Structures are given as C-alpha cells and as structure tokens.
N, C-alpha and C positions, 0 to 999 in steps of 0.2 A: 503131501506129507513133507516134501522137501522144503517148501516155503515155510511151513510151521516150525521146522527144525532150525531155520535161520533166526527167527524172531526172538527166542529166548536168549541167544547170544548177544543180539543187538541190544536187548533190554538190559542185560548185565553190564555191557559197556556204558550205557547211558547212566545207570545207577552209580557205576564206579566213577564216571566223570563228575557227577553231582557231588559225590563224597569228597573227591579231590578238590573241587572248587570251594567247598565249604571249609576245607582245611587251610586254604590260602589266607594270609593276613589281610585284614580289611584295609582299604586305601583311604578311608575317611579320616584317619589320624594325621595325614599329611597336611601341613599348613597351606592355606591358600591366601594369596594376596590380592587386595583390591586397592588400586592407586587412583587418586582423584586430584587433579587431572592426570591422565596418562600421557598426555602430550602438552607441552608448554611452548607457546609462540613468543618469540622475541621480536617486538615491533619497535617503532620509533620512540615510543614512550614507555618501554618496558622498565619497571621499577622493582624487579624481583617477583617471585611467585611462591606462595605457600602450597605445599603438596601434602596431602593426607593419605596415610597408608593404614589399612585395617586388615586383620586376619584372625585366625584361630590357632591355638596351640593346645597340646594336651594338658589336662589339669595337673597341677603340681610341678609345672616346669616354668622356666624363665625364658626371655627372648632378647636377642640383640638384632637391631636393624642397621644395615649398612647401605649407603648410597655411594656408588663408585663410578667414576668416569674412566675413559680409556687411559692406558698407560702411556707416559711420555718420558723423554729424557730431557733434563734441564741442565743448563750450563750457568753456573754462578761464579762470580768473581769474589775471590777472597781478599779481605782488606787486612793490611798490616802497617805497622809503623816503620818508616824508613827515614832516617835523618830528622826525626822529630815530626814528620808529616805522615798522615794516613793516606795510603794509596793502594792500588790493586797490586798484589804480590803473587797471584797465581789463580788458576781456574780449577773449580771443583765440578765434576760431572755427577749428577744424580740420575740414576737409572731406575726405571720401572716405578716411577712416581705417578699415582692416579691424578688426572686433571681435576678431579673433585672427590673428596672423601668426607662423608658425614656419617657419624655413628652415634647411636643412642641405645639405651637398654631399659629393661623393666626394673631390675634391682641395681642400685648405684654401684655396689661392689663389683659387678661384672666388668665395669670399666675402670673404676678407681683402684681396685685390688685384683685385677686380672692376673692369673698365674702365668709364669714364663711360657708355658706351652700353649697358651690361648691362641686360637686361630681367628680371632676377631679383634677389632679395635686397634689402638696404636701398638699394642703388642705384636699384632700381625704385620703392621707396617714396619716395625723394627727389623723383622726378618726379611721383609720383601725388598726394601730399599737398598740399593748398592751405591757406594761412593768411590770415585776414582779421581786421580789428579793430585793436586797439592794438598794432600791430607794424609796424616799418619794413622795407622790402625788405633792407636791409643786415643786419638782425637775424635773418633767416630761417635761415641755417645754424646759428647758435647755438641758436635755439629748436627747430629740428628735432632736434638732438642731445639737447636736454633732454627733448623729447617722447618720443623713442625710449627714453631711460633711464628715464623714468617708466613706460612700458609694460613694459619689462623688469623693473622692480621689482615690478610687479603680476603678473608671470609670464605675461602674455598676448602678449608679443612675445619672440622669442628667435632667435638666430643661432648655429648650431653648425657651424663649418667642419670638414670631414673626418669628419663623423659617419655618413655613409652607408658601409656596408661593400660594397666592390666585389670580387667573386670573379674569379679568372682566367678568360679567355674559353675556352669550349669550342666550337670552330667559329666561327661568325659572331657569336655573342652572349656577353655577360657578364651575370651576375645581380647585382642590387643589393638590399640589405636595409637598412632604417632603422627605428628605434623612436623615438618621441617621447612625452612626457608631456602629457596634457591636464590643465591645472590645475583645482583645486577650484572656481574662480570662472568656469569655462567657461559661456558662456550657451547655453541650448537653441537649436537651429536646425540649418540645413544648412550644411555646410562643404565646401570643395573641397580635394582633395589632388592636386597636380599635379606631374608628373615632367617636367623639361625635359632633353633630351639635348644636351650641349654638345660641339661639335667646333671646335677652333681659335678659341675665344672666341665662337662664335656658336651660337644655338639651331637645331638641325636638325630637331627634332621635339618635340612637346608633347602630353602625354596627361594627362587629369584623371579622377578618380573622386570619388564622393560619400561623405561621412561624416556620419551623422545623430547629433545629440545631443538627447535628449528627457527631459523630466521624467516620473517615474513615482512611484506610491505617494503618500505624504503630501505631498511638495513639489508634485506635480501637482494634488492636491486643493486645497491652499492657493492655488495660482495660479488655478485655476478659480474658487474662491470669491472671490478678490480682484477678478477681471475681470468676473465675471457676477453676483456678489451682494456689492457693495461694503459695504452696510450691515451685513450679517451678518459680513462679514470684520472690519469695525471693532469690532463688539461682541465678537467672539472675541479680537481683539488686546488689548482692554481687560481682559477676563477673564483672559487668560494673564499679562498684566503684573501684575494684582492677586495672582493665585495665586503668581507667582514672587516678588513682594515679600514675601508672608507666609512663604513657604518660606525665603527668605534671612534674614529676621528671626528665624525660629525657630532656624535653624542657627547663626547668628553671635551671637545674643543670648540667646534662651531656652534653647538647647541648652548654651550655655557656663556656665549657672548651676548645673548639677548637679555 
C-alpha cells in the first residue's frame, strides 16, 4: 500500500512538468545563421573572397546583417595649412574602431533613414567611436564622416542598403540570403557575423556566428618568420630586395640593349 501511495504523487509531478514545458516559448523562432565558407584562407594568390550568409526570420519582420572585426585604436595625422603649405598639425586618436565593418539590410530605409536610436549600421558606429587629440567637440561630426569615407575607400567599411534578399514567408518564417566580399586587405583573425531582426524600428532578436580568416602557405610562413625569427626575416628581406633590383635592372636596361 505504501508503494501505491507514492505513485499518484509522482504522476501528478510528471503531469505538472509537462504542462509547464508546454507553456514555455518555442525556440524555433530564433534566427539561425549558415555561413559559407565559415573559414577563409589567405594564401599567396588571395584575391578576396565572397561569403554567403543565409538564415530565417519571423514573417513580417526585416533584418540587418553586420560583419565586424576586432576593435582597434588608430592614430591619424591631421593636415593643416601653415605658411601656405599643407603639413601635419596634430594627431587624432580613434578609439574602438572595428578592423572591418560591413552592413547590409533587407529594406533600404533601415540604413538610409535609420533612427538616431538605432543600434545597427553607421548610426551605431557614431555612438561607438571615440576621438581624442587635436580635435574640438564641434568638429566631431565632420571628422567622423571623413573617417568613414577613408575606411570605405580602403574597402574595409561598407554599407549596402537593401542588399539582403528576403523571400516570401512560408508559414511563420521568411528566409534571408546575403553575400558580401571580403577585400584583399582583410586581416587574419576572428570576425562576427550578426543578424538582427527588426520589427517596428526595434531589434527583437540578435544572433551571431563566427567567421575565421587565417594565413596559409607562403604568407603564413613569412608571418611566422617575422614574429619568431626577426633577424632571419630581415636578412631574407634584404636578399629579396637585391635580387628584385638586379632583375628589374636586367629587364629595363640590359634586356633593352638587344
């Protein structure tokens, strides 16, 4: 009789657990990211790489995709006119600047008309970047714009409104697909690829995945030699410069005499 008395209580706890589990929100609505390729190798003939990202978002929402590198501090020289000549007049330090920042969206206005409180795109960079040195507070907006244009000219910052392809919803979800180019000057390291789901101008979910960029082959060997065997790297650099000089002289001088 004692064993039979315990069983109903156990069954009641089991039923209660199942009811509570059914009341929890489903996790299927969270966006999932697929990155191809998830690892990019920089070899001797690396000429950039196109990366494709796909995922799902709830029906009726929009999305912003960001690709971000590690934060760095940069030191830039400010130019000014002194005595009729352009010269360096001071240094400006840029703090917390991503080594790479690419952003794209499903709807163009998410980037072209982002609200001041937006936590994505260049709006977010405006709040993130800090400037110090030879710069006045009133000059910050102008210098920020010049800094972004400089990075865009180097192809390590870019904003592509409407570049994410959004397919019609099938049921409760829509699929998104985006492709972006990694430039030839991409630094080795770990990068974050983040998808933000936007509803009514606010981020309702945020999911990130990793993208690895690594040196392989001859560039990797040179990097190892430079960091671990500095003297040998210096000798090799001198030898390469001498050989290159002789080769160029033969081609443009000796070769032209025939």
